[in-house]
C-alpha positions in Angstrom: 93.6 233.8 132.7 93.9 237.5 133.3 95.4 237.7 129.7 92.5 237.8 127.6 93.2 241.1 125.8 91.1 244.4 125.8 88.5 243.7 123.0 87.2 240.8 124.8 87.0 242.7 128.1 85.4 245.6 126.3 82.9 243.4 124.7 81.8 241.4 127.6 80.9 244.1 130.3 80.4 242.9 134.0 77.0 241.9 134.8 75.8 241.4 138.4 78.1 239.6 140.5 76.1 238.6 143.6 76.1 234.8 144.1 72.8 233.0 144.4 72.3 230.4 147.0 71.5 227.0 145.6 67.9 227.1 146.8 67.6 230.6 145.5 68.8 229.6 142.1 66.5 226.5 142.0 68.3 225.8 139.6 82.8 212.9 126.8 83.2 212.5 123.6 85.4 209.8 124.7 85.6 207.3 127.8 86.0 204.0 128.8 84.9 200.9 127.2 81.2 200.6 127.1 79.7 198.7 130.0 75.9 199.7 130.0 74.4 200.0 126.6 72.8 203.2 125.9 69.4 202.2 125.0 65.9 203.3 126.3 63.9 206.2 125.3 65.2 208.6 122.6 64.7 211.8 124.6 63.3 213.5 121.5 60.8 216.0 122.4 59.0 216.4 125.8 61.9 218.0 127.5 61.4 221.8 128.4 63.9 224.2 126.7 65.1 225.4 130.3 66.5 221.9 131.0 65.6 218.5 132.6 62.6 219.4 134.6 62.1 219.9 138.2 64.3 216.9 139.3 67.2 218.0 137.1 66.9 221.7 137.7 67.5 221.7 141.4 68.7 218.2 142.3 72.5 218.8 141.6 73.1 221.3 144.3 72.1 218.7 146.9 74.2 215.7 145.8 76.7 214.1 148.0 79.7 211.9 147.7 79.8 209.2 150.4 82.4 206.7 151.1 81.8 203.4 153.0 84.1 202.4 155.9 87.8 202.2 154.7 86.9 203.7 151.3 89.7 205.7 149.9 91.8 205.2 152.8 89.9 207.3 155.4 91.6 210.6 155.2 91.6 210.8 151.3 87.8 209.8 151.4 87.1 212.9 153.8 89.2 215.2 151.5 87.3 214.1 148.3 83.9 214.3 150.0 84.9 217.8 151.2 86.2 218.9 147.8 82.9 217.7 146.3 80.8 219.8 148.6 83.1 222.8 148.0 82.8 222.4 144.2 79.0 222.4 144.6 79.2 225.5 146.7 81.5 227.2 144.2 79.1 226.4 141.2 75.7 227.2 142.9 76.3 229.6 145.8 79.1 231.7 144.6 79.1 231.7 140.7 75.7 231.4 139.6 74.7 234.9 139.3 72.0 237.3 137.8 72.8 238.8 134.5 72.0 242.0 132.6 69.9 241.0 129.4 70.8 244.2 127.7 74.4 243.1 128.0 74.4 239.3 127.5 71.2 238.3 125.8 72.1 239.3 122.4 70.5 236.3 120.7 67.1 236.5 122.6 67.5 232.9 123.5 68.3 233.4 127.1 65.4 232.6 129.7 64.1 234.0 132.9 63.5 231.8 134.9 66.0 230.9 135.8 67.4 234.6 135.2 70.8 233.6 136.0 74.0 232.3 134.3 77.5 230.9 135.3 80.4 233.4 135.6 84.2 232.4 135.2 84.9 232.9 138.9 85.4 235.2 141.8 88.0 237.2 139.9 86.2 237.1 136.7 82.6 238.6 136.5 81.9 237.4 132.9 81.3 234.0 131.5 83.7 234.2 128.7 83.4 231.9 125.6 86.1 229.3 126.9 84.9 229.2 130.7 81.2 229.2 129.7 81.8 226.0 127.3 84.3 224.3 129.8 81.9 224.7 132.9 78.9 223.5 131.0 80.8 220.7 129.6 82.4 219.6 132.7 79.2 219.6 134.9 76.9 222.4 134.8 74.8 220.9 132.1 74.2 218.0 134.3 73.6 219.6 137.5 72.2 222.9 136.6 70.8 222.8 133.0 68.8 225.9 132.9 71.8 228.4 134.0 74.0 226.3 131.7 71.8 226.8 128.8 71.8 230.6 129.6 75.6 230.5 130.0 76.0 229.0 126.5 73.7 231.7 124.9 75.4 234.5 126.8 78.6 234.1 124.7 76.7 234.0 121.3 75.8 236.9 119.2 72.9 237.2 116.5 74.1 239.2 113.5 72.2 241.7 111.5 71.0 238.9 109.2 69.6 236.9 112.0 72.3 234.3 112.1 73.9 232.9 115.0 77.6 232.8 115.7 79.8 232.5 118.9 81.2 235.9 119.9 83.7 237.2 117.4 86.5 238.7 119.5 90.3 238.6 119.7 90.5 235.1 121.1 88.9 233.3 118.1 91.0 230.1 118.6 88.9 229.0 121.6 85.5 229.5 120.0 85.1 225.9 118.7 84.8 224.4 122.1 81.4 225.9 122.4 80.2 223.3 119.8 81.5 220.4 121.8 79.8 222.0 125.1 76.5 222.5 123.0 76.4 219.0 121.8 77.0 217.5 125.3 74.3 219.9 126.6 71.9 218.3 124.2 72.9 214.9 125.2 72.4 215.8 128.6 68.9 217.3 128.2 67.3 216.1 125.0 66.3 219.8 124.4 65.3 219.9 120.7 64.6 223.6 120.5 68.2 224.2 122.0 69.7 221.7 119.4 68.2 223.5 116.3 69.7 226.8 117.3 73.0 225.4 118.6 73.5 223.5 115.3 73.1 226.7 113.2 75.6 228.6 115.8 78.3 225.7 115.7 78.3 225.2 111.9 78.4 229.1 111.4 81.4 229.5 113.8 83.2 226.4 112.4 82.9 227.6 108.6 84.1 231.2 109.6 87.1 229.9 111.5 88.2 227.5 108.7 87.8 230.3 106.3 90.0 232.5 108.3 92.4 230.4 110.4 93.0 227.1 108.5 96.4 226.5 107.1 96.1 224.7 104.2 99.8 223.9 103.7 99.9 222.1 106.9 96.4 220.9 107.3 96.0 222.3 110.8 93.9 225.1 112.3 96.1 228.3 113.4 95.9 229.7 116.8 97.5 229.6 120.2 96.9 226.9 122.6 93.6 226.3 124.2 94.5 227.5 127.8 97.5 229.6 127.3 96.2 233.2 126.3 99.1 234.6 128.2 102.6 234.8 126.7 104.2 233.0 129.8 102.8 229.8 128.2 105.3 230.1 125.2 109.1 229.8 124.8 111.0 232.4 123.0 110.1 232.7 120.0 107.3 233.6 119.8 107.8 235.4 123.1 109.4 238.8 122.6 111.4 239.6 125.6 111.2 243.4 124.6 107.5 243.2 124.5 105.7 243.8 128.0 102.4 242.8 126.8 101.1 239.6 128.7 98.5 238.7 125.9 99.7 236.1 123.5 98.6 237.6 120.2 100.7 241.0 121.0 103.9 238.9 120.4 105.0 238.2 116.8 103.8 235.3 114.8 101.6 233.9 117.6 98.5 234.0 115.4 100.2 231.5 113.0 100.9 228.8 115.8 99.4 225.4 115.3 98.9 223.8 118.7 98.0 220.5 119.8 95.0 221.4 122.3 93.3 223.6 119.7 93.6 221.2 116.9 92.2 218.4 119.2 89.3 220.6 120.0 88.6 221.4 116.3 88.5 217.5 115.7 85.8 217.3 118.5 84.1 220.2 117.1 83.8 218.8 113.6 82.4 215.5 115.2 80.0 217.7 117.5 78.7 219.5 114.2 78.3 216.1 112.4 76.4 214.5 115.3 74.0 217.5 115.4 73.7 217.4 111.7 72.7 213.7 111.8 70.2 214.5 114.7 68.6 217.0 112.4 68.4 214.6 109.5 71.1 216.2 107.4 73.1 212.7 106.8 75.1 214.0 103.8 76.3 217.1 105.6 77.2 214.9 108.8 79.3 212.4 106.6 81.3 215.7 105.2 81.8 216.7 108.8 83.1 213.5 109.9 85.4 213.1 106.9 86.9 216.4 107.9 87.3 215.3 111.3 89.3 212.1 110.1 91.4 214.3 107.9 92.3 216.5 110.6 93.0 213.6 113.0 95.3 211.9 110.6 97.2 215.5 110.2 97.6 215.9 113.9 99.0 212.5 114.5 101.4 212.8 111.4 102.6 216.4 112.4 102.5 216.5 116.1 103.2 213.1 117.1 106.8 212.7 118.4 107.6 208.9 117.8 110.9 209.2 119.6 109.5 210.5 122.7 106.2 208.4 122.5 104.1 211.6 123.1 102.8 214.7 121.2 104.6 217.9 120.7 103.2 221.4 121.8 102.8 223.4 118.6 104.2 223.9 115.1 105.4 227.4 114.1 103.6 228.6 111.1 105.8 231.4 110.1 109.1 232.9 110.6 112.7 231.3 110.9 111.3 228.3 112.6 108.4 227.7 110.3 107.3 223.9 110.3 109.3 223.2 113.5 107.5 221.1 116.3 108.3 222.4 119.8 108.7 219.3 121.9 107.4 220.7 125.1 104.5 218.8 126.9 101.3 220.4 126.9 99.2 218.6 129.6 95.8 220.0 128.5 96.4 219.1 124.8 97.5 215.7 125.9 94.3 215.2 127.8 92.3 216.6 125.1 94.1 214.1 122.4 92.6 211.2 124.3 89.2 212.8 125.3 88.4 214.2 121.7 89.3 210.9 120.0 92.6 212.0 118.3 94.9 209.7 120.1 94.8 206.0 119.2 94.8 203.3 122.0 98.3 202.9 121.7 99.2 206.5 121.5 96.8 206.9 124.7 98.7 204.3 126.6 102.0 206.0 125.5 100.9 209.4 126.6 99.5 208.3 130.0 102.7 206.5 130.9 105.0 209.4 130.0 103.5 212.6 130.8 105.3 214.4 133.6 103.8 215.3 137.0 105.0 217.6 139.7 104.4 217.1 143.3 100.8 218.7 143.1 99.8 217.5 139.8 100.4 217.8 136.1 101.3 221.2 134.8 100.3 223.3 131.9 103.5 223.0 130.0 106.6 221.2 130.9 109.5 221.7 131.4 110.3 225.3 132.4 111.2 227.8 129.8 114.6 229.2 130.2 113.3 232.5 131.6 111.5 230.7 134.4 112.3 228.2 137.3 110.9 226.6 140.5 111.4 229.9 142.3 109.7 231.9 139.5 107.4 229.6 137.6 105.6 230.7 134.7 102.0 231.6 134.8 101.1 229.4 131.9 104.2 227.0 132.2 105.0 224.8 135.2 101.8 225.6 137.4 99.0 223.5 138.5 95.7 224.6 137.1 93.0 222.4 138.6 90.9 222.5 135.4 93.8 220.9 133.5 94.4 218.3 136.3 90.8 217.5 135.8 91.1 216.9 132.1 94.1 214.8 132.6 92.4 212.7 135.4 89.3 212.3 133.1 91.7 211.1 130.2 93.4 208.6 132.5 90.1 207.1 133.3 89.3 207.1 129.6 92.5 205.3 128.8 92.1 202.7 131.5 94.5 204.1 134.0 92.5 204.2 137.2 95.7 204.7 139.4 96.3 208.0 137.5 92.8 209.1 138.0 93.1 208.4 141.7 96.3 210.5 141.6 94.6 213.3 139.8 91.5 213.3 142.3 94.0 213.4 145.3 95.9 216.2 143.8 92.9 218.5 143.4 91.3 217.4 146.8 94.8 218.1 148.3 94.9 221.5 146.9 91.3 222.4 148.0 91.9 221.1 151.4 94.3 224.1 152.2 91.4 226.6 152.6 88.3 224.9 151.1 88.1 227.1 148.1 89.1 226.5 144.4 91.8 228.9 143.3 92.7 229.6 139.6 96.3 228.3 139.7 98.7 226.7 142.3 102.5 226.4 142.7 103.4 223.1 141.5 105.9 222.5 144.2 104.3 223.9 147.5 100.6 223.4 146.5 99.8 227.0 147.5 97.6 229.4 145.4 100.1 231.0 143.1 99.4 233.2 139.9 102.9 232.5 138.6 105.3 234.9 136.8 104.6 236.6 133.5 106.3 239.6 131.8 108.7 240.3 134.6 106.5 240.1 137.5 104.2 237.8 139.8 100.6 237.5 139.1 97.6 236.8 141.5 95.8 233.7 141.4 92.0 234.4 141.4 89.7 232.9 144.0 86.7 230.8 143.5 87.5 229.7 139.9 84.5 228.1 138.5 86.2 225.7 136.1 88.7 224.6 138.9 85.3 223.4 140.7 83.5 222.0 137.7 86.7 220.0 136.9 86.8 218.4 140.0 83.0 217.4 139.5 83.9 216.1 136.1 86.6 213.7 137.4 84.0 212.5 140.1 81.1 212.2 137.8 82.6 211.1 134.4 86.0 209.7 135.6 85.2 207.8 138.9 81.5 207.0 138.3 82.0 206.9 134.5 78.6 208.9 133.9 78.3 209.2 130.1 75.3 211.1 128.6 74.3 209.7 125.2 71.4 211.1 123.0 69.3 207.9 123.9 70.3 207.4 127.5 72.9 207.0 130.3 76.1 204.8 130.1 78.1 204.0 133.0 81.7 203.1 132.5 83.2 203.6 136.2 87.0 203.6 137.1 87.1 202.6 140.9 90.6 202.6 142.3 91.7 199.8 144.5 90.6 200.3 148.2 88.3 203.1 147.4 85.0 201.2 147.5 82.2 201.3 148.3 81.5 204.8 147.3 78.1 206.5 146.5 77.2 209.5 144.5 73.8 210.3 145.9 71.2 212.8 144.5 72.7 212.9 141.0 70.1 214.5 138.6 69.2 212.8 135.2 66.5 214.7 133.3 63.5 214.0 135.2 64.9 211.3 137.5 67.3 211.5 140.5 70.0 208.6 140.8 71.8 207.3 143.9 74.9 205.2 142.4 77.0 203.1 144.2 80.3 201.5 143.3 81.5 198.5 144.9 85.0 196.3 144.4 87.5 198.0 142.2 88.7 198.3 138.6 86.9 198.8 135.5 85.1 195.6 134.5 81.4 195.5 135.6 80.5 192.1 137.2 76.9 193.2 138.3 74.7 196.2 137.6 71.2 196.7 139.2 68.7 199.3 139.5 66.2 199.2 142.5 67.1 195.6 142.9 66.6 194.6 139.2 69.2 193.8 136.7 70.4 196.9 134.8 70.7 196.9 131.2 70.3 200.7 130.6 69.5 204.0 132.2 66.6 205.1 129.9 66.3 208.7 129.1 62.5 208.8 130.1 63.2 207.6 133.7 61.3 209.5 136.4 61.6 209.6 140.1 64.4 208.6 142.5 66.3 205.3 141.9 69.1 203.3 143.4 71.9 201.9 141.1 74.6 199.5 142.3 77.5 198.6 140.3 80.1 195.8 141.2 83.5 196.0 139.6 86.5 193.7 139.3 
């Protein structure tokens, strides 16, 4: 980050920055093959607007990751358990903070208690649209639903006519991820009041962006890549070497790019809006939204897939001398989102997972180096390791059946954190040291205690390793346990008004036995209360 542009910084003024202790706070759209059917209670009504009740509100801060003897090869087990603890400290103790209602509660929908939200990190005092959405989608809605709800509303505006819309600023291309995060938050909590306002917000935002940023000629949404708000994330053109601005939109024709990651998120946004419409009883509107999603999915696969390489390209130029040209670079975040957002077919998923490049400390934002960068001077948004991107990639690997790649990604992130016990914004892909990379002629800092680096680690553990999938009607488990890693237990995981201790044994993805409290487990129902022990055996 650090390239967000002045209008967004002006709009989102800094709130309070003092972190709250966990006690003080009291606070995928795609996955593997179904194992535990999502049946049980519907979750409609009965859940408080602030989240999942007392058990879910505070329970996430005290969860632990525990390996049995020999699990994950000893030292790896220790580093993963340490990374899990560090991620919870980052989320609850460092980055859950008080906010100024006059600055952030433009909707009137934030609540006190809990009176806190989740900022972007130690170097970023605001929540930001992209970070707010990613952090709630990654882990915060599950572990800290009240602050997560406040965080989502903190980046929404109520207009003069009373309508709700995601904040309109100079980074319009990332707004649609809010809809994805909002639908996930509803699936986690069952909060009907939240759903009503979230649906209105998401649909209004989607319609505005389609009207202003949809390229009818190519059938794709325009805008830079989801993660790359800095010009270091792009080749030349569109990078203009005579322009010393780091912000992508300050360089010519960048507003007309059509990128993989952004269009995958629009596909997920359409599906999220369709799911919310269906939940609201608007079946005709839901069908229209799903049809638009299908049309976009076909277009992405027709225009951005590179059959000769067996993977997707990075972006299409929408204007200028290269109009219509597909840049062949690998965008790791976009490739992960193609899998997680349901754009990639099973065959495309297998091909992408088999071919994506990895540097010694993880997959990188964009591969390979652009000509102006190299190993000694890596581009800030080019060949550098952002733990959040590695986490998306690890989750995509689990969703695509590559347990080995999930293990690799988990070890990559745990290894980075092991250096000092903190989650930095980005790291050098070769040395593994915190490194902000190069951009517009000089080295940049990597910011400390980056929230989405931490919640990304939690995402890989919860949704990759343990396969926790929140559905509207209950909880599904589709674990991916690497060979030699079991047994492993996630203890104290909050689910609405229940707390779960989940143990995985064996290895692989095929469930041979699943029990809860010693009884055969068919579902984890949404109306479950109290503490329960789940044991899943895999082969």
